[in-house]
C-alpha positions in Angstrom: 174.8 132.5 68.9 174.0 135.5 70.9 170.6 136.1 72.4 169.0 139.2 71.2 166.5 141.4 73.1 163.8 140.2 70.8 164.5 136.5 71.6 164.2 137.0 75.4 160.6 138.1 75.4 159.8 135.4 72.9 161.3 132.7 75.2 159.4 134.2 78.1 156.2 134.2 76.0 156.8 130.7 75.0 157.3 129.6 78.6 154.2 131.5 79.6 152.1 130.0 76.8 153.5 126.5 77.7 152.5 127.1 81.3 149.1 128.4 80.4 148.6 125.4 78.0 149.5 123.0 80.8 147.0 124.7 83.1 144.3 124.5 80.5 145.1 120.8 79.9 144.8 120.2 83.7 141.4 122.0 83.7 140.3 120.0 80.7 141.2 116.7 82.5 139.3 117.9 85.6 136.4 118.9 83.5 136.4 115.5 81.7 136.6 113.7 85.1 133.6 115.7 86.4 131.7 114.9 83.2 132.4 111.2 83.6 131.3 111.3 87.2 128.1 113.2 86.2 127.5 110.6 83.5 127.9 107.8 86.0 125.5 109.6 88.4 123.0 110.1 85.7 123.2 106.4 84.7 122.6 105.5 88.4 119.6 107.9 88.5 118.2 106.4 85.3 118.5 102.9 86.8 116.8 104.0 90.1 114.0 105.6 88.0 113.6 102.4 86.0 113.4 100.3 89.2 110.9 102.8 90.6 108.7 102.6 87.5 108.8 98.8 87.5 107.7 98.8 91.2 105.0 101.3 90.4 103.7 99.1 87.6 103.7 96.0 89.9 101.9 98.0 92.7 99.3 99.3 90.2 98.7 95.7 89.0 98.4 94.4 92.5 96.1 97.3 93.4 93.9 96.4 90.4 93.7 92.8 91.5 92.8 93.8 95.1 90.2 96.2 93.9 88.6 93.5 91.7 88.7 91.1 94.7 87.1 93.7 97.0 84.3 94.3 94.4 83.6 90.6 94.2 83.6 90.3 98.0 81.2 93.3 98.3 78.9 91.8 95.7 79.0 88.4 97.6 78.4 90.1 100.9 75.5 92.1 99.5 73.9 89.0 98.0 74.3 87.3 101.4 72.7 90.2 103.2 69.7 90.2 100.8 69.4 86.4 101.4 69.4 86.9 105.1 66.9 89.7 104.9 64.6 87.5 102.9 64.9 84.7 105.4 64.2 87.1 108.2 61.1 88.5 106.5 59.9 84.9 105.8 60.5 84.0 109.4 58.6 87.0 110.6 55.7 86.2 108.3 55.7 82.6 109.6 55.6 83.8 113.2 52.9 86.3 112.5 50.8 83.7 110.8 51.4 81.2 113.6 50.4 83.8 116.2 47.2 84.5 114.4 46.2 80.9 114.0 46.8 80.1 117.7 43.6 79.5 119.7 42.8 82.2 122.1 43.4 80.1 125.1 47.1 79.6 124.1 47.5 83.3 123.3 46.3 84.4 126.7 48.9 82.3 128.5 
């Protein structure tokens, strides 16, 4: 069978199309590989985000507990200060009343 002039360009076109198809398939594989890598990276990022959110929740909970403890301690300290102020005022009144009731001879010494 003789090759006609119409068949030669057709064979060349077929080769060119086959080559282009192979190039496109390679590009598709590369693109799919990049997509898989991006999916894996996205999954890692989601996992890091989940861990960070859990840590934030724990820290907020601990902060709330510490804040409650600090408020309790401040209330306790305030009550103790008021008690000490009352004791001091009572002691001063006692000293003043004792000084007034001392005889003059003791007060002069």
